[in-house]
N, C-alpha and C positions, 0 to 999 in steps of 0.2 A: 505494498500498502502507500504508495507515493505520498507525502505529508508536506503542504508549503507551507512556511511560517512567516507573517506577513508584521513585523511589528509594526505599530499606528498608536497614538495618543486617543485611543478610544476609553469608553467608560465600561465596557463588556466585554466581551469575548465573544467573538462568531464563526461558525464552526458554516463553511459550505462542501459541498461537492460538485466537481465541475466535469460537464458533458463527456471530456475524457478521461472521468475518473480518476485525475489529481483530487483528495483532500487539503482543502484552503482551512488555515484557522488563521483572524487577524486579531490579535491581542494585543496587547500593552505590556510594554518591557518588563520584565520580573515575573509576568503570567507563569504558572508550570503549565504547560504545555499537556507534556507528557499525563499530570492530573486529568486533565481536561480529555483528552483522548479517549482514556479509562473509564470514565463517566460516563459516556456517552457511546460505548463500545455496540452496544448491541444497535444502535437506530444507523451509528454506519456501517455495521455489518448488514441490516435489513435495507438499505440505502442503495449499496453497493451490488448487491445480491437484483434490484430491481434496475437497476442500472444498468448488470449485464444482460436480464431481459429483452433492458427497450434494444441495446445492440442487436442481438439478435433476432427480434422484428423488424429492426432499421435493414440489419441486409435482405430481407426476402425482398427490397428491389425498390423503386420508385411508389409513393404512395400520394395517389389524387382518391379526394372524396372515398378513404377508406380502403381502398384493393392499392396493391403492390404492383408494379408491372416495371419488366424492363427494360432501361429505359437508352435511344436512341437518340440522334441529333441525326439530323438532315437535312436535307433541300422543302422543307415545307416551309408554309406561309403561318398558319398555326398548329397546337397540338392536333395529336393524330393518332388515334388507339387502333391497332391489328392486333388482336386476339388480347395477348397479355402481353402487348409492347407498346409502351406509350415513345413515340417520337415524337422531338424537338425541335425550333429551331436550330442550330449549333450555332449561331447568335446570342449571347447569354439575355442582351436586353428583349430582344426581340421576342426567347423563351417566355422570358417573365410576362412581357405585356398578351402573348397568346393565353397563358395560365391565368392575367386578369382575366380577360373576357370571356374563358370557361368559368370562371369564379362569379362574375357579374350577371351571368345569364342563369347561376343557378340561388344567386340572392337574390333579385328583382322582385319575382313572385312571391319571395317569402315577406322580404320588405311590405309589398304589400296587402299579402293578403294579414300578417301579424300588424299593421296599424291598424288596419280596420277592424280587428280584435282588439287590442288596445285604446284603440279610441285615438290614436296620435297623430301627427302629422309632422313625419321626420322633414330635416333639411337637405341639403347635398350629399348624397353618399360615395367616398373615396374608397379606392382600394389604393392600396400600398404597404410599403414594404418595410413594414415596424418591425422595430430590436427585440422590445420586450411585452408587447399588450396584442392578445388576438384582435380586440377592437379598441372605442373609445366616443364618447359621445358628448361635443362638448354644448358650451352653456348658450352656445347659438340653433341645437340640434344637430348640428351635422353632427353624419353618422363615418366613422372610419374604421372599415376593413384590413386584415395582415391578410397577406398574398399566400401564406400560411395555411389559410382556413381549407384551402384547395385542395389539402392533403387528408381533412379532416373526413367522416362519416355524414351523413347529411342529415340523422339527427342534435350529433352535437352543434352542425354548422345551425340549426333550427335553436340549440339553444343560445348561442351566442346571437344569432336575431335578436331573441324577444330580449335579451340580457339587457341589449344595449338600448331597444323600443322603449322598455321598464325605465332607464333613464330620463327617458323624455319625461315622465312623471313623478320621478323619484332622484334629481342629481344627487344620489348616494347610497351609501349601503344598508341602509337602514332597515326595519322590521317590515317597514310598511313596502319598500320596496320588491324584498326575497318574498312576500307574501301574492305582490301581486307578479313576479315568476312564476313562482310557484302552480299561481291557476291553469297559466299557459304551459308549462313545465313541471311539474310534482316532484320530476324526480332529479332535480336538479344537481345536488349533492353527488351524484352516479357522473354523470354530466363534466361538473369540476373535476372531479380522477381523471375523467379520460381525458379533458385538457393539458391536464400534467402530464399525462402520459404521453400524451400525443406531439407535445414541446420535445420533447425528450429524445422522442424516437426522429425529430427534425432536426435534428439537431446536430447530431453522431451521420443522419444520413447522409451517403455521399452524393445524393444526384441535388438535393438540399445544399449541400455547402460548395458546389459548385453555382448553381442557381443563386444563391444567394454572395457567391465571391468569397467566400472563407474558407477555400482550398486549400 
């Protein structure tokens, strides 16, 4: 187990596991890192096991709407699926744009449907290459969705859309907000766990690393 210790003027020590398996401890000078790691030994073991499972799943191929495909680059204008092969434009920016188009085609009817059910009116809809969030809602009612959503199964995309539209009624994560989300997606706890798992899959996935320029 690789452990990286970062000494910082922080009040409390922090423990993280990076997608590549590195264990990072951020702690003040003089802090007993060895004792800290022993205290969190079980948590570390469980998280590293989860990470290994995520890596195995990621190795199945390029995830698109919950399915895994063998990815190829070709002289195509937009993403094409042939059997279990996904063909993307060889140019990275064109590949991203083709996937954004696929995602927008999936999101648009969902936003129309759930906007009606929740009785809200969203502003502009953006699809962006966000680094830390699946989606966000601005105070002006504009919604931004992460291109990574194109990797997710349809039911989890539904949850993200409902979650962001619910913010048009409650721009917070209050009890009222979760009650509203639960009316239209009762099993939101499972969806949140799935989102964490899929984020990990995308982080280590070879195709997504290329797509996002992280190779």
